[in-house]
N, C-alpha and C positions, 0 to 999 in steps of 0.2 A: 271679354278678356282672352288673351292668347299667350301661350307659352312661346317665348322667343329665346331665352337663354337661362341657364341656371348658375347662380352664385353659390359656391360652397364655402362655408365658414368652418375652419378647423381651429380648435383651441389646443394649445400645446404648452408645456412648461419644462419637461425633462425628457421628452421622447426625441430620439435621434434617427435611428434606422427605421423605426415604425412610422415616423413622420414622413420620411422620404418614400417609403412603400405606399403610404396612404395617398400622397400627392401623385405619384407615378401611376397608381392604380386608377385613381379618379380621372386623370388626364387621358388614360387609355379608353375611357368610356366613349369619348368622341367629342365632336364640336358642340354638342348640347351644353357641355361645361364651359360657360363663358368666362368664369374667373374662379380662382381659389384664393381666399383670404385667410392667411395664417395669423391668428391673434395670440400674442405672447404677453405675459406680465413682465414688468420691468425687472423682476427678480429671476427670470427664466434661466435655466442652466446654460452656461456659455456655449456648450456643444449644440444644444437645441437651437439657440439663437443663430449660431453659425450655419446650421443646416437650413434654417428658414431663409437666411440670406443667400445661401448657395442655390436653393430652389428658385427663389425670386430672380436670381441672375441667370439660371439655366432656362427659365420659362418667363421672360420679361413681359410677354403679352398676356400671360395667363395667371401668374402667381404674384401676390404681393404680401409683404409682411406688415403687420399692424401692431403697435404697442397699445395695450388696453388702457383706457382712462377711467372707466367705471370699475368699482371694486368687485371682487369675487368672480367665480366661474360664470355666474349669470351675467355679470357686467361685461365680461369678455365676449360672450356670445352676442349680447345686444350691441356692443361696439361693432362687431363684425357684420351683423345684420344691417345696422344703420349705414354702413359704408357700401353695402352691396348695390350693384347697378343692374343686376339681372331682373327679369320679370318674375322669377321665382327663386326661393332661397332654400338651402339645405344645410343643416348642422351635422358635422361629422367630428368624432373624436380622433385624436392622433395616435391612439394606442391600439388600433385595429380591434377594439372590443366588439364591434358590430361588423359582420361581414359586408364588404363593399359590393359583393355581387348582387345585392338588392337594389343598387342605385339605378342600373339600366331599366329594370322593370318598373321602378317608381317613376322614372322619367316618361316611360311609355304611357303609364296611366295618367300622369299629369298633362301630357299633350292631349289626351282624349277628354279629360275633365279638368281644364285649367283653373276653374274657380274653386275646386275642392283641394283636398290634401291627400297625398299618397305617402303612407308611412310604412316603415319596416316593423315587423312583429316577431318577437321571440316566442310567443305563446300560441300562435295559430298553427294549424297543421303544416308541417314542413319546417317550422322553426325549431331550434334546439339550443342547448347550452353545452359548451365544451370547456372543461377545466375551470368551471365556475364554482365559487364558494357555495357549498350545500346549505349553509345557514342563510346566506343572502338569497339563494334561490327559493327557500321555503318562505322567507319573509315576503319576497317579491310576489310569489304565487298567491299568498293570502291577500296581499294588497290588491292584486288584479281583480279578485273576486269581489272585494269590498267596493272598489271603485266602479265595477260593472253594475253593482246594485245601486250605488249612490247616484250614478249618472244615467242609469237606465239606458245603457249603450250596448251595441253588439260588437264593438271592437274588442280585441283580446289583450292588447298591450297599451296600458294607459300611462306608462312612465318612461318609455323609450322615445326620445325626441328626434331620432334620426328620421326625418320626414321632409317632404317637399311641400312648401306652402307658397301661395302667391305673396309676393313682396307687398302688394297693396293691402292685403289683409293684415300682414304683420304690422304695417305702419298705422293701421286703424286702431290697434289695441293699446291699452294702457298697461304695460307689463310692470308688475310690482316687484317680483323677486330678483335678487342680485346674487344669490348663492345657489346651491344645488337644487332647491325646489323649483327654480326656473325650468329645469328639465321636464318636470311634471306639468308646470303651468303652460308650457308650449303645446301640450297635448290637450289639457283639460279646458282651456279657454275656447279653442275651436269646437270642442265637444259641446260645451255649454251654449255656444252661439249657433249650434246646429249646422256647422260647416260640414259637408259630406267628407267622410274619411274612408279611404280604401287602403287595405293592408296587403303587404306582400311578406312572405316568410323570410326570416334571416337567422343567422347563427350568431350566438353571443359567446365570446371567448373570454377567458381570464386574461388579465394584463400580462404581457410578456416583457415590457420595458417600462422603466419609470415607476413611480410610487403613486398609488391612488390618493387623492386629496379628499375624497368623500369619507364620511364616517357614519356610524349608526346614529349619532346625534343629528347630523344633517338629514339622514334618511327619515328620522322621526318627525322632522319639521314638514315633511311632505303631507302629513295629516292635516296640519293647520292650513296649508295651501289648498288642499282638496276641499276642505269645508268652506273656506272663504270663497273660492271660485264657484262652488255649487250654490251657495245661498245668498250671495250679494245680488242686488239688482243687475240684470244684464247690461243696463246702460252704464253702470260703473266700470265695466270691463273695457269700455271703449273710450278713446280719447274724446275730449270735449271739443266742439267746434270753435272757430275763432270768435 
């Protein structure tokens, strides 16, 4: 397996300026970014949709807009990944919640270890939280400890899916979640299947633009996903052959 290009999938619904900054920052990383796919729901804010159109027009060889067909935030991510043409794929939010300066180091790692996963980590040395809800941070911190024990892993961040993975691996997995727990599933399934994961530190920010669609109820569903992925037979995590 070889790293040839990276497809970045961005989900957006009501971000405008942050969406533009996200795309501009990613394109500045260089030619390793083969394409950027902006996935929107059909109910997206008109200003957000107009910005996606403008970016696709400004960068016709790099940026495309996609209207999601599957339901939920998870469905939007999967739609974007399914359309990707790069050898490797990366999910990025449009609200700048995770620092994009971790992308270049992740690409460097993935070029060296193309069969593994390079992911950003908020909890390793060098990672930090800025203007982030203290309640969510406390819940998240406890969750990391529990998942570390449950999965017997050395990684520090089990719920942040901003990571680069081989597109071939993505297409071999039977992804189940279609709402926010997919964000966790994207990390836990590779862990369970013993795909090597290497982390780089990142900064997590509170949202500057738009309204979060995640809720504590959605977050609570992460527990169900964590237990399912941990205890089902590994074979059930993979797509069945023809």
